[in-house]
N, C-alpha and C positions, 0 to 999 in steps of 0.2 A: 562434503560442503559444496563441491562443484555442481552436483546434481540438484541440491536444494536451491543454489543460486540460479541455475538455469530454469528450474521450475517456476520460481517466483518471477524471474524475468519474463517468461512467456505468459504467465498470468497477466502481468502488467501490460505486455505487448498487446494481448487481446483486448484488454480493457481500454487502453488509450487509443487504439485505432479508431474507436467510436468518437472520441472527443474531437478529432480532426474533421469529422464529416457530419456533425450534427445538423448543419444547415442543409446539406444534401439529402439527408434522411427526411427532414421536415418537408423539403420540396417534393420528394418522391411520394410521400404519403399525404400531401396536401394538408399539413398540420403546422402549428406554430413551433418556434424553437423551444418555447417553454414546455410544450407538450412532449417534445422529443427528449428533453432533459429528464423527463420522468423515467426514461430507460436507465440513466445513471443512478437515479434515486432507487429504483427497484433492484438494480444490481447490488448496490451498497447495502440496501435494507435486507436483502436475502442472505448476505454473507454470514451474519450471526447464526442463522439456521444451519448452514453448512458447517460452521465452526463447532457448534454443539454436537451435531450428528457425527461428523467425522472425528471430532476431538474425543468423544466418548469411545468411539471405535478404536482410536489410537491408544487410549489408556487400557483397552481390553485385549486387543489382538496385536498391537504393535504399531510403531510409527511407519515402518516401511510399507506394509500392505495397503495402508490407508493412502499414503502418497501415491502409490501405484494406481489406486482407484480414481483419485481426483484428477490425476494427470491424464487419464483416459477420458474423463467426463467433460471437463471444461472446454477443450477445443471442439468437441462434438457440438455442444450447444452454441458456441461462438460461430461455427461454420453454418449451422442451420439458420441462425439469425440473419445471415447475409441473404438467405433465400426467402425470407418471410414475405408473404403476399400482402399483408396488411399491417397497420400499426399495432393492432391488438396482438397478433401473433408475434410480431417483433418484440413487444414488451414482455410477453410471456417467456420467450426464449432467452432474453437477457436476464430475466429473473432466475431461470434455471441455471444459467451460466453463473450468476452470483452465488447460488447455493454451492455449486461445485468449487468455485473460486474460494469460498469461505473456508473450505477444508484444507487448503494448501498451506497457508502461512503457519498455523499453530503446530501442525504435525512436523513440518519441515524445520521450523525454528527449534522445537524441542529435540528433534533428532540430532541436529548439529550441535546445539549447546550442551547436550548430554554426552557428546562423543569427543570433546576436546578438553585439554587442561584448563583450569580456571584462569591462569595468567594470559591465555590467548583469547578469551571471550570477547574483549573489547574490539580488537581488530577484526576478528571473525564476524562479530555482530555487524560491524560496519560494512564488511564485504557482502554478507548475506543480504542486508537491507538495501545495499546498492543495486541488487538485482532489480528492484522496482524501477528506479530511474533509468537503469540500463534497458529495461523493457520499453520504457517510454521513448528512449533514444532510438531504439529499433523501429518503433511505431512512427516516429518522426521521419526517419529515413525512408520508410515505406511510403509515407504520405508524400514526401517530396519527390520521389522517383517513380513510384508505381501507381499512385492515385491518378495522375494525369492520363495514364494508359488504360487502367482497369476500372476506374470509377469507384464509388463507395462500396458496392456489393463485392467487387473483386478484391478490394482492400481487406474487407472483413473476412473473406475466405482464406486469406493468408494464415490466419491464426492456427489452422489445423496442421500445417505442415511441420513446423519445428517441434511441436508437442510430442510427436511420435519419436523424435530423436531422444528427448528426455525420458520417455517411457522405456526405451531400450537401455539408456544409461543407468536408470534406477534399478534395473535388474541386478546390477553389480553392487548395489549399496548395502552394507551390513546393517542389521538391526541395532538400535540404541542399546548400549550397555546398561543404562539405567533401567530400561524396560525389562531387560533380562534379569537384573538384580531384583526388581519388584516382583516378578513372577515367582521367584524363589522364596519370597517372604510373605508374611501375612499382611494383607492390605487393611489399613484402618477404615473405619466407617466413613463413607462419603458425607453422610449427614453431619457427623461430628466435625469433619474438616470444614464444611461450609459454614457451620456455626462459628467456628474459631476464626475464619478468614474473611468474613463478609465485609469488614471495614476495608481490608486491603483490596478486595474485589471492587467495592464501590469507588474507592480512590482511583484504581486502575481504569475503570470504565470512564470516569470523568476526565481523566488525563488523556485517554485515547480518543474521546470525543473531541477534545480541543485539538489534539494532534491531527485528526482526520479533517476537521474544518480547516486547519492550516494547510495540510498537504493538498487536499482537493480544492481548497479555496484559491490556491496559487497555481493550480495545474489545469483543472478540467475546462474552464471557460477561457483560459488565457489565449489559446490559439484563435478562438472566436474573436476575442478582443483585438488581437493583432490584425486580423483580416477586416473586421467591420469598422473599427475606429482608427486604426493606423494605416489601413489601405495596403497591407502587404500581400504579396502573391503567395500561393501554396508553397512554391519553392523557397521563398524567403522565410515563411513561417516554419517550414520543416527544418531549414538550416539553423534558425535561432533555437528551435526546440532541441536539436542535437547539441548545440553549444551549451544551453543551460542544463541539459541532463548530464553532460560531462562534468559541469560544476557540482551537480547533485551527487554523482558517483564519488568524486573526490572529497566532497564535504562529508559524506557518510562514512567513508573509510577513515578519514582524518579524525573526525570527532569520536568515532568508535574506538580508535586506538588511544586517543587522548583520555577518554573516560577511564582507561585502565590505570592512569596516573592520578587524575584529579577527582575521580568518582563519577558515577553515572548522573547523579542529580546536578552537579555543578556543570558538567558538559552540556546537558540539556538546557539549563538556565542560560548559559552563555549564548547558545545557538538561538534561543528564543529572543533574547535581547538584540542580537545581531539582525534577526529578521525584522524586528520593529524599526531598527535604525535604517535599513535598506528600503523599507516599504514605500516611501514617497517617490524615490528614484525609480523603483521597479514599476510602480503603477502609472506614473505620469510622463515617463520618458517619451520623446518625440522622434528623434532621428533613429535610424536603424542600428547605428553603432551603440548609442546609449541604451536603447531597448535591450540589445544583446548583453551588454555589461550588467545592467540592472537585473535582468532575468538570471544571469549566471550567478551573481552574488546572492540573490534571493534563494535560489535552489541549493547553493552551498550551505546556507544557514538552515533552511527547512529540512533538507535531507541529512544535514549534519546531525540535527536533533534526532531524526528518525534512525540514524545509524546506531544509536545507543539502545534502541528499544528492544530488539531481540534478546540481548543479554539482560537488560533490566527486567523485563517481564518474566523471563525464566527464573531469574534469581529471587524475585519476590513471590513466585508461584508456590502453592502447597505442593510438595513432592509427588503425592499420590494423584494429583490432578494436572500434572505438567503437560500432558497431551491435550487437555481441555482448556485449562485456565488461560494461558497466553492468547490462544486463538479466539476464545469466547469474549474476553474483555476487549481485545483489539477489534473484533468484528462487531461487538455491541456498540463500541464507539463509532464504528462506521455506520451502524443503523441510526444512531442519534444524530450523526452528521450527514445522513443521506440526503437531506433536503438542501444541501449546499448549493448545487447547481440551479434547481428551480428558485431557491431563495435569492441567489445573486441575479438571476435573470429577471425576477419580479422586482427587486429593488432597482435594478438598472432602468426598467421600464418606467417606474415611478419617478425616476430622476431624469426623465427626458432622454433615455437611451445612454446614460453615462455608465457604461459597464465598468470602466476603470474605477469609478468611485465605489461601486458595489464590491468589486474584488478587493480593493484596499481596505474598505471598512470591515468586511468579514475576516480577512486575514489578520488585520490588526487586533481585533478582539480575541481571535484564537491564539495568537502569539502571546498576548498579555495573560490570557487564562493559563497557558502552559507555564509561564514564568511563576505565576502565583501558586499553582497547584504543586509543581515539582519542589518548590521551596518547603513544603510541609509533608512531602512524601517520604517513604522509607528508603534506606540505602543499604543494600546487602551485597555489595561487590565482593566477589570471591566465594559466594555461597557454595557449599558442597552439593553438587547435583547428582553424583553417583559415587559408589564406593571406590572406584579407581582414582577419583580426585584425591583421596587420602594418601595415595602413593606418589603424588606429583609435588 
């Protein structure tokens, strides 16, 4: 679990380094902020491609070797993007980064969920998904302390360093027991599985689309909002980002654990309602103290809901496609929500520069959509993921 947590953390670290320096990249390449947000769009849009490619490989050759491959690829492209001589090259490299990043979550989540007792899934799910805000927290620290010294190119280069530590750690990770069980049995027809499971897949894609609009809608342009509309310095923005990501980590672990008692659907529903309740305070706070508190509470709710997702998607997944299904539906949701940053930037421009209104509007619709969708979704808490579960 530790290796999967670190891998997901470092994926997020590389991704969120960029959100802190969007304005600097725009200035360097002499383009608008909206044009630079295309890099976020392309990264998110490319992730389903990686999820499908690496997910199919994970179902064929195992979870572990696929994780080893993606953890070698994504820091390579992140590092190269820091050296890009033009905006076109920069966008291409961030797209390739997105492909590699797309393979990380599905294989990592299935490896962890298939390797633990059913009663532990909720808390482990929360810990695993907490790797994402933890990576954001690391990116915020880097922005606060290293960006003033190294600039945006130096900041993006940092992504390559910790990834090699995870690469070494993962050499010691055993293969999933469920994959070993599956290799010894006769695999059912993939076409038959898809015909039987298309409704579950469609529901999961819609749910993850709303989840990604909520997650990225409250994260990606929020540092830009704090700098441009609230007049905060990079050090202040970085400090607030660290604080709200602590809330995100705590929320994810807490709701993941609570979902083991009250169910996955109910935990997600409560978190979505909490996000809607906090929304005005989060979006329109003026003083630095109220901004910090509002951001902390918002990310507690948003990442609290996210903390349930690794367990939830693996439990509703067809067993023979567990290396593919969670990652593909998650990243397809990312694809459908990939226009979030350009959308919010465009809406803000049409509202006279009111980026706060754009962020609140998108996040509110996303949270409401999650609440409506999860109320009609399946609940399979405790689903058997491999034969060893029968002994627990």
